[in-house]
N, C-alpha and C positions, 0 to 999 in steps of 0.2 A: 833420436837426438835429445840430449838432456838440456833443459833450460836452466840457466843460472839465475836465481832470484836476485833482484836488485836490493842492495843493502839500504837500510834506513840512513838517509843523509845526515851528516853532522854527528853521528854517534861516535863516541870514543871507542878505541879498540876493545877495551874491556866490555863496554856495553854491547858492542856488536857480537862478541863471543857469547855473552850470556843470552842475548836475544836469539842467536842461532841455535844454541843448545836447547833452549826452551821450545823453540819452534819444531825442532827435530825430535824431541822426546815425546813419548806417549803421555797423555794427561796424567795417568796414574803414576808416572815416574818423574814428573816435574818437581823441582826442588821446593820444599816448604820449610818454613821456620818452625822449629820446635817450641813448645810452650813450657818454660821452666818457672813461670811466675809464682806458683805456690811456694817455692823454696825461699822467695824473698821474705815471706812471713817470718821465717826463723831469724833473719837479721833485723827486720824492723822492730822486733820485740826485744832485741838486745839493748842493754843499758848504754853501751858505748855508742851505738848509732842514735839512740834517742838523745843522748847528750850532744852529739854532733848536730842533729837537727835543731835542738834548742839553742845551741850556740849561734847557728846561722840566723835563727829567728831574732835573737837579741841584737845581732850585728846590723840589722836593718835600721836601728836607731843610731844616729850619728854619735851619740854619747858613748856608744860601745864599739867605735870603729876599730879598736884594737883586737876585736874578736873576728874580724873579717877573714883572716887568712889562716888556713889550716894546712899542715904538711904531713903526709904519711909516707913512710919508706918501707922497704922489704915486702911489697905487695906483689904476689904473682900476677902476671898479666890477666889470667882468667878471672881473678878475684876482683879486678878493677870494675868490670862491667856489672858484676853482682852487687858491689858496693853502690855503684851509681843508681841502679834500679831501685835498690832498697832505700836509698836516700830520698829519691823522688817520692816514694810511697810514704815514708815516715815524716817528711817535712811538708808534704803537699805543695811543694814548690817545683819550678821547672829548672832544668840543668842544661848548660851548654858544655859539651865535651869538646875540648880543643886538642887535636892530635897533631903529630909532627907533619904527616903527609896524607894524601888522599887514599893511598893504599891501606894504611892503618885505619883511617876513618871508615873505609868500606867494611873492614872486618869487624870493627867495633859496632857499627850500625847493626849488622846481623846478630851479634851477640846480645846487644841491648834489646832488640826486638824479641829475642827468645826469653830474656829475663823479664821483660815487661808483659809478655803474653799477648801483645797487640802490636802488629807491625805499624799501624797508623799512629801509634803514640811516639814514634821515633822518626825524625826527619833528618835527611842528610843534605848538607850544603856542599856541593862539589865545586872545584875551581874551574875557571876557564883555562884551556890549555895554552893560550897565548901568554907571553911574558910581558913584563912592563915595557911600555914604549915600543912594542913590536908592531910592525905593519903587517897585518894579515887579515884575511876576510873573517868577519865575525861568524863563528859557528852558532847559528841560531838555536840549535838543539841544546847546546850547553847553556846559553844565556837564558833560554826559556825554562830550563830545569831549575836554574838558580832562582828565577822569579817565583816559580811554583813552590820551591822549598821555603822561601822567605814568606810567601803568602800563607802557607800552611802554619808556619810558626806564629805569624801574627794573628791568625784566626784563633789560636789558643788551644786547639785540640791536641796538638803534639806536646808531649811533656819533656822530650829531650831533643836538642838540636846537636848533631854531630858535624864538626867542621874541621878542616885542616887549617894551618896557619895561612897558607896562600889563599884559600877560599874566603877566609875571614878578612884578609887584608884587601882583596880586590874591590875596586869601585863597583857600586851597584846603585839601584834606585833607592831614594830615601823612603823611610817607612810610610810617609803620608802619600806617596805615589802609588802604593798598592791599594786597590779598591777594597773597602770593607765588605761590600757585597758584589762579587763578580757578576758580569753579565750572564744571565741564564738564557739558554736556548732549549726549549722543551717541545715535545710532540703535542700538537693541538694548539700551540700558542699562535696568536695573531701577531706577526712580526714581519714586516715587509723585507724582502730579500735585500733591497737597496740599503735599508737601515743596518742590516747585519754586515754588509760589505763595508759600509762606512766605519762601523765600529771596529771591524778587523783591521782596517788601515790605521785608524787612530791608536789601536793597541799595539801597533808595530808588526803586524803579520805581513808577510811578503807574498805577493801574487806570483804563482808559478804555473807552468803547464800541467804538472802532475805532483801531487803532494807526497813528499817522502820524508819530511822531518818536521819536528815541532816548530811552530811559528810560521807555517806556510798555509796558503789556501789557494784553491783553484775553483773557477766557476765554469759550468757547462749548462747553459740554459737555466732551467728551474732547479738545478742541483748545485750545491756548493760543498766541496770537500775542504775540511779544515783540520789542522792538527793542534789542538789546544795545549798550552803549557801545562805540564803536570799530569797529562793523560797518557796512558800506556799505548793507546792506539788512536789514529785519526778517526774523524767522524764524517759521514756523508749525510748532508741535510737536504731533504727534498721538499719543495713547496707545492701547494695547490692553491693558486692565487696568492693571497697574503697570509695564508695559514700554513704552518709547518706540518707537513703530512707525515713525515717519518724521519727518524734518525737511526743510522746504522754504523756501528764500528766496522772498520775494514783494515785489512792487512796492507801496509804500505809496500810490501815487497811485490805482491801480485795484484794489488788493487781490488781483491775480492772481498765481499762482505763477510764479516765474522758473526754478526748477530745484531738484533735491534736493541736500542737503548732508549730510555725515556727522556734524558736530558744531558746536556753538557754545559760546563761553565767556562767562560772565557776570561783569562787573566792576561796581563801584558805579555807579549811574546818575546820581549827583549828588555835588557837593562838599559838600552840606549834608544829610548823613544824620543823622536824629534817632533814636538808639537807643530801642527800645520800653521798655527797663528803666531806671527811675530818671532819666528825662529831666529832670524839673523839678529834681531834686537836683543834677545835673551842671551845668545852666545857672545855677542860683542860686549854686552854689559858685564858678563862674567869674565871676559878677557881683560877688561880694564885697560891699563896702559899697554898691555901686551898686544892689543889690537893694532897698534901702529908699528909693531916690530915683527909681524908675521913673515916667515920665510915664504918663498914661492910655493913650496909643497903645502904649507899650512894654509895659504890663501886658496889653493885649489881645493883643499879639504873643506874649507869654510863655504866655498861656492857649492860644492856637492851637498853639504849639510843643509844649506838653505833650500835645496830641492828635496830634502828628506832622505838623502842617500848617505849611509854611514860608510860604505865601501870598506877600505882597509884601515880606516882611521880610528876604530873604536878604542884601542888601547892608548893611542896617542892623546885622544881627546877625552878619555874616560873621566878625568878629574872635573871636566866641565859638563859633559853629557850626563854623567851619573856621579854626582858629587859625594854621595854617602859611601860607606863601606859596610861590611857585615857587622862590624862593631856597633853600628848605629841601630841595629835590629835586635840586639840581645835583651834589652829591657833590664829588669832587675833579677834576672835568672842567676843562679849560682854557677860559677865557672868551675868545671873540673878540668884541670890542666894535666894532661897525660904526659909524663916524663918532662917536667918543666925545663930541664937543661937542654933537651933535644928541641923543644919548642923555641927556646931562646936562640939556639944555634940556627934554626931554620929562618927565624925572623932576621937575624943578622945577615944571613946569606941573601935573602930577598932584598934587603936594603942595599947590600953591596952590589948585587946585580943591577938593580934599578939605577943606582948612582953611576955605575960604570957605563950603562947604556945611555943615560942622559948626557954624561960628559962627552961621549962619542958624538952624539947628535949635535951638541952645542959646538964642539970643535969643528964639525963638518958643516956648520952653518945651516943645519936643518931644524934647529930648535932654539928659540931665544932663551936667555937666562931668565929665571923666575917662573918657568912653566910649572903648572900644578903638579904636585907630587903624585906618583903612581900608587903609593901605599900610605897608610897612616905613619906619621913620623915616630921615631923612637921615643921622643918625649910624650907624644900623645898616647902611644901604646902603654908606656909605663904608668901614665896617669889613669888610664882606663882600668888597668889591673889593680892599682891601689884602691880605686873607688869601688870595685866589684868585690863580692864575697867569693873567695877562691878556695878550692881544695886541690892542692898539688899532690899527685900520686906517682911513685916511682918504684921500680923493682930493685933499685940499688939498696944496699943494706943500710945506708945512712943518707939523711937529707937534712938541710938546715931547718930547724924548727920542729922536726919530727919528735914524737915522744920516745921514751926508752923502749927499745925493742922494735922501733920503726912505726908500729901501729898497734891499736888496742885489740885487734881481732885474732892474732896468732895464726894467720894463714901461712901456708907454705906449699911448695910444689909437691905433688903426690910422690911418695917413695915407692918406686916400682923396681922389681928385679930386672936384671939385664937379660933374662932368658927369653924364650919364645913366648908367644901369646898364650900357649897352653899353661904357662906358669901363672897367668893372671888369675885363674880360678882359685888357686891356693891363697894368693894375696887377698882377693876379695873375701874369701871365707874367713881369713884372719881378721880383716877389718870388721866383718859382721859380728864375730865373736867379741870384739871390743866395743860393741854397740854403736859402731859408726854407721851413719846413714850413707849409703853408697848409691850414687847416680852415675850411670855410665852413658856416654853419648858417643855413638860410633856410626859411620857410614857402612860398616860391616856388621851391623847389629844382628842380622840373621845368623851369621856364622858364630858370633859371640854368644848368642842365645843357646846355640847347640853345645858349645864348649861348657857353658855354665850348667846346662842340663846334665851333661856327663858327670858333673861334680855335684849332682843333686841340688842344684839351685835353679829354680824356675823363674825366668824373667822374659816375658814376651815383649818384643819391641813395640813402643808406642811413640806417637808424635807429641803428645801433651800429657803432662802430669796433672792429675785431678786433685791430688792432695800431697801433703808432705809425707815421705816415707817415715815410718816409725824408727826409733833407734834399732840398728841392726837390720833395717829394711833394705831392699834392693830394687832399683828401677832401671830400666834400659830404654834409652831414647834412640830412635832410628835416624838420627842425624848428628854428625859430629860438630863439636865446637872447636875454636882455634887452639884452646889450651885449657887445662884443668887446674884445680887447686884442692888442697885439703886443709882441715882445721876446724 
């Protein structure tokens, strides 16, 4: 009889598929991010990029507010992430990448990790799957992941934050609600179990019989299982008296230990943490005059919230429970707006959906007029964009404010013949004769290496570039990117 493993609770479909693929694959075949970082040196030394970095530096002065906004057109999609990584290095500033949707943001995150050469330098803020004013149980795994992403960004180690419009608009904890120093639990530390359990509850962790998703914990005698926000696996903590005797990561699917660890850090487990002290007073104060006009369902919500239970009310009450949005966490980073027209369209769609849903609830007597907005207002969004330093990039041939030719870099899509892959060797040979640096990235790198060898071009697949190929040089990476570019 074959046992079916229990999936990790709360994971989105994409996350479950990735987790399953990784779990089933041998370690030697698990996906890795290639390192393309040496190539960014070519661009950081270019005068056009240095000029861009200098412009953004001057734009921090209010007297030079007219320099805040830059627009580039005719950029191949693959070149956008290259430009972003090089801008981070040249300017020594942080960048927020705003994508149309979460799917694009996922692809961009992987590419940026490759260009930066350090996966930890790029953090992704994903959206909750619930829609505005939707009644649905809070998926703790999603909310915990958002808290962890914002905490990493606030800590300063990450240089690039990638987000979709929806993820940026959704309500979340204000920046000052994120601890500057997360609670540390380490082996050999004297820390009473009762103290840890109280901290878990205060941080929004949910007590469950068996831990299967982020933001959950379970106690069995002298052992506490917990799944911290931002961690890939849950942790089993075992005490000997008041001293922590061991910590082990374990697989939530079968609850078996994976290996010992030295410590783990506890962040808030949810964006909707309800303080145990004076909860009703804080919420009622936030309601103002609305407190006297609550519908029956909202009164029931408030009663549960007073007991510390969010239930299915997270999105309805998000404007009061989590009054900030992702916009409040961006600081003074440069905004890279990917396909600005698409971003604007998505923002309009989100506002229209939220307005339609709120109107339905108001007409049905389920929501009083004047209830807090689900997203930043159009006026607030416009003001934030005007105040920020922004770089709008599009693959379209023209864009308002773009320089002649679209951009100063001259990139274009690679010109390849329509023939079979065997024709690729002739094209590469021609590029090399023209002193073009050629970097190939392919999941079929072994086969590609053989084809190149047949044409007397030696290129062994590697996962990391150690230096920039010379003019006419050739490098082969054993992992594909989403798209390429030339120029």
